[in-house]
C-alpha positions as CSV (number, residue, x, y, z in Angstrom):
1,M,-61.9,112.4,-55.2
2,K,-58.5,111.7,-56.7
3,C,-56.9,111.2,-53.4
4,T,-59.5,108.8,-52.4
5,L,-59.1,106.7,-55.6
6,L,-55.3,106.8,-55.1
7,L,-55.6,105.6,-51.6
8,T,-57.9,102.8,-52.6
9,F,-55.5,101.7,-55.4
10,V,-52.6,101.6,-52.9
11,V,-54.6,99.4,-50.5
12,L,-55.6,97.0,-53.3
13,L,-52.0,96.9,-54.4
14,V,-50.8,96.0,-50.9
15,V,-53.5,93.3,-50.5
16,C,-52.8,91.8,-53.8
17,A,-49.1,91.8,-53.1
18,E,-49.6,89.9,-49.9
19,D,-51.9,87.4,-51.5
20,T,-49.5,86.9,-54.3
21,H,-46.7,86.3,-51.8
22,A,-48.9,83.8,-49.9
23,W,-49.7,81.9,-53.1
24,F,-46.4,81.9,-54.7
25,G,-43.7,82.9,-52.2
26,G,-45.1,81.3,-49.0
27,G,-46.7,78.3,-50.7
28,G,-43.6,77.6,-52.6
29,S,-41.6,77.7,-49.5
30,S,-43.9,75.3,-47.7
31,R,-44.0,73.0,-50.7
32,S,-40.2,73.0,-50.9
33,S,-39.9,72.4,-47.2
34,S,-42.4,69.5,-47.5
35,R,-40.5,68.1,-50.5
36,S,-37.3,68.4,-48.6
37,S,-39.0,66.7,-45.6
38,D,-40.2,63.9,-47.9
39,T,-36.7,63.7,-49.4
40,S,-35.1,63.4,-46.0
41,K,-37.7,60.8,-45.0
42,S,-37.0,58.9,-48.2
43,S,-33.3,59.1,-47.7
44,S,-33.7,58.0,-44.1
45,R,-35.8,55.0,-45.2
46,S,-33.3,54.1,-47.9
47,G,-30.5,54.5,-45.5
48,S,-32.1,52.3,-42.9
49,S,-33.0,49.9,-45.7
50,N,-29.4,49.9,-46.9
51,K,-28.2,49.4,-43.3
52,N,-30.7,46.6,-42.9
53,R,-29.5,44.9,-46.1
54,K,-25.9,45.4,-45.1
55,S,-26.5,44.1,-41.7
56,G,-28.8,41.3,-42.8
57,G,-31.8,42.9,-41.2
58,G,-35.4,42.6,-42.4
59,W,-37.4,39.5,-43.0
60,W,-35.1,38.0,-45.6
61,G,-31.8,39.4,-44.4
62,G,-32.4,38.4,-40.9
63,S,-33.5,34.9,-41.9
64,R,-30.5,34.4,-44.1
65,R,-28.1,35.6,-41.4
66,S,-29.6,33.5,-38.6
67,S,-29.7,30.4,-40.8
68,S,-26.1,31.0,-42.0
69,S,-25.0,31.6,-38.4
70,R,-26.7,28.4,-37.3
71,S,-25.3,26.4,-40.1
72,G,-21.9,27.9,-39.4
73,S,-22.0,27.1,-35.7
74,S,-23.3,23.6,-36.4
75,S,-20.5,23.0,-38.9
76,V,-17.9,24.3,-36.4
77,Q,-19.3,21.9,-33.8
78,K,-19.2,19.0,-36.3
79,Q,-15.6,19.8,-37.1
80,E,-14.5,20.4,-33.6
81,T,-16.0,17.3,-32.1
82,P,-14.2,14.7,-34.3
83,K,-10.9,16.6,-33.9
84,A,-11.3,16.6,-30.1
85,S,-12.2,12.9,-30.0
86,V,-9.3,11.9,-32.3
87,I,-6.9,13.9,-30.1
88,D,-8.3,12.2,-27.0
89,K,-7.9,8.8,-28.6
90,V,-4.3,9.6,-29.6
91,K,-3.5,10.9,-26.2
92,G,-5.1,7.8,-24.6
93,A,-3.1,5.5,-27.0
94,I,0.1,7.2,-26.2
95,G,-0.6,7.2,-22.5
96,G,-1.4,3.5,-22.7
97,A,1.8,2.7,-24.6
98,I,3.8,4.7,-22.0
99,D,2.2,2.8,-19.1
100,T,2.8,-0.5,-20.9
101,V,6.5,0.4,-21.4
102,K,6.8,1.4,-17.8
103,A,5.2,-1.8,-16.6
104,K,7.4,-3.9,-18.9
105,T,10.5,-2.0,-17.8
106,K,9.6,-2.6,-14.1
107,E,8.9,-6.2,-14.8
108,A,12.2,-6.6,-16.6
109,K,14.1,-5.0,-13.7
110,N,12.4,-7.3,-11.2
111,Y,13.2,-10.3,-13.4
112,V,16.9,-9.4,-13.7
113,K,17.1,-8.7,-10.0
114,G,15.4,-12.0,-9.1
115,Y,17.7,-13.8,-11.5
116,V,20.9,-12.3,-9.9
117,N,19.6,-13.1,-6.4
118,G,18.6,-16.6,-7.4
119,A,22.1,-17.3,-8.8
120,K,23.6,-16.0,-5.6
121,E,21.4,-18.4,-3.6
122,M,22.4,-21.3,-5.8
123,H,26.1,-20.5,-5.3
124,S,25.9,-20.0,-1.5
125,T,24.0,-23.2,-1.0
126,Y,26.4,-25.1,-3.2
127,K,29.2,-23.9,-1.0
128,E,27.2,-24.9,2.1
129,M,26.8,-28.4,0.7
130,K,30.5,-28.8,0.1
131,T,31.3,-27.6,3.6
132,V,28.7,-29.7,5.4
133,T,29.3,-33.0,3.5
134,K,33.1,-32.6,4.1
135,Q,32.5,-32.1,7.8
136,M,30.1,-35.1,7.9
137,V,32.7,-37.4,6.4
138,K,35.3,-36.0,8.8
139,D,32.9,-36.7,11.7
140,G,32.5,-40.3,10.5
141,K,28.9,-39.8,9.3
142,S,27.5,-40.9,6.0
143,A,27.1,-38.1,3.4
144,K,25.4,-40.4,0.9
145,G,22.3,-38.8,-0.5
146,A,22.9,-35.6,1.4
147,D,23.6,-33.7,-1.8
148,K,19.9,-34.2,-2.9
149,Y,18.8,-32.2,0.1
150,F,21.1,-29.3,-0.8
151,H,20.0,-29.5,-4.5
152,A,16.3,-29.1,-3.4
153,K,17.3,-26.4,-0.9
154,A,19.3,-24.3,-3.3
155,N,16.6,-24.4,-6.0
156,Y,13.9,-23.7,-3.4
157,K,15.7,-20.6,-2.1
158,A,16.5,-19.3,-5.6
159,A,12.8,-19.7,-6.7
160,Q,11.7,-17.5,-3.8
161,N,13.0,-14.5,-5.8
162,G,10.3,-14.6,-8.3
163,P,10.3,-15.7,-12.0
164,G,13.8,-14.5,-12.5
165,G,15.1,-16.5,-9.5
166,K,13.2,-19.6,-10.7
167,A,14.7,-19.2,-14.2
168,A,18.2,-18.9,-12.7
169,A,17.7,-22.1,-10.6
170,K,16.6,-24.0,-13.7
171,H,19.3,-22.7,-16.0
172,I,22.1,-23.3,-13.5
173,S,20.8,-26.8,-12.5
174,D,20.4,-27.9,-16.1
175,V,23.8,-26.6,-17.2
176,R,25.5,-28.2,-14.2
177,E,24.0,-31.6,-14.7
178,A,24.4,-31.6,-18.5
179,Y,28.0,-30.5,-18.2
180,Q,28.9,-33.1,-15.5
181,T,27.1,-35.9,-17.4
182,A,28.8,-35.0,-20.6
183,F,32.2,-34.8,-18.9
184,Q,31.6,-38.3,-17.4
185,K,30.7,-39.6,-20.9
186,V,34.0,-38.3,-22.3
187,K,35.9,-40.1,-19.5
188,N,33.9,-43.2,-20.3
189,I,34.8,-42.9,-24.0
190,V,38.5,-42.6,-23.3
191,G,38.3,-45.4,-20.8
192,K,38.8,-43.6,-17.5
193,V,35.2,-44.4,-16.4
194,S,33.6,-47.8,-17.0
195,D,30.2,-48.2,-18.6
196,K,28.8,-49.2,-15.3
197,G,30.3,-46.2,-13.6
198,Y,28.9,-43.9,-16.2
199,D,25.4,-45.5,-16.0
200,E,25.4,-45.0,-12.2
201,Y,26.5,-41.4,-12.5
202,A,23.8,-40.7,-15.1
203,A,21.1,-42.3,-12.8
204,D,22.4,-40.2,-9.9
205,S,22.2,-37.1,-12.1
206,A,18.6,-37.8,-12.9
207,K,17.8,-38.0,-9.2
208,D,19.6,-34.7,-8.7
209,Q,17.4,-33.1,-11.3
210,E,14.3,-34.5,-9.6
211,A,15.4,-32.8,-6.4
212,N,16.1,-29.6,-8.4
213,R,12.6,-29.6,-9.9
214,H,11.1,-30.2,-6.5
215,G,12.8,-27.2,-5.0
216,Q,12.0,-25.0,-8.1
217,N,8.3,-25.7,-7.8
218,G,8.3,-24.7,-4.1
219,G,8.5,-28.2,-2.6
220,D,9.8,-28.7,0.9
221,P,13.6,-29.6,0.7
222,N,13.3,-31.6,3.9
223,K,11.8,-34.4,1.8
224,Y,15.4,-35.2,0.8
225,R,17.1,-34.5,4.2
226,T,19.1,-37.3,5.6
227,K,19.5,-38.1,9.3
228,D,23.1,-37.2,9.5
229,I,22.7,-33.6,8.3
230,P,23.1,-31.3,11.3
231,D,19.9,-29.5,12.4
232,K,21.4,-26.1,12.0
233,H,21.4,-26.7,8.2
234,K,17.7,-27.3,8.0
235,K,15.8,-25.1,5.6
């Protein structure tokens, strides 16, 4: 009887011990594990939330980021476009100025070259006039009025060298006629040339200038050619 009661007590003790362990030990373990699980979930959510806030995620963060990025890109575009256009305008202005300088330089070179060549034509034709008229007199032919042909011819040939050549023809002709007329006036004042002689010379100089202008403007010098001028000296 005693053995039976002792065995029964031991069985009850074991059963109670297991239940107690299930309620307190095992349950506590599950509850702690669930709490740790909840804690890990909470930390993961807070971590992801923090990441989202740092990265600008979420409804508000994403919106603010996208709007700021759009405004940033638009402001960059607004800033870059005027700068680019101003730079292009400056480059265009500089390029235009350089082209203008080059064109003016080329024009100046052509003008100087034409002027020099025009002066050479005037000089060579003047020498031709002296040679031909001297030969005409030697041959017993009249050289009267022959100089007008050579005036027109010299100015015509000089003007064919462009604006510079035409300018040279005008300058040389004007200076020559003004100098010679002034020289005759001085001789008239000192009594070496009569008033009539001076007036005749001044009228002849005016006709020379008329022939000069005719040649400078591209007129045919043969208009002033006299019959005794040899054919080989035609324009």
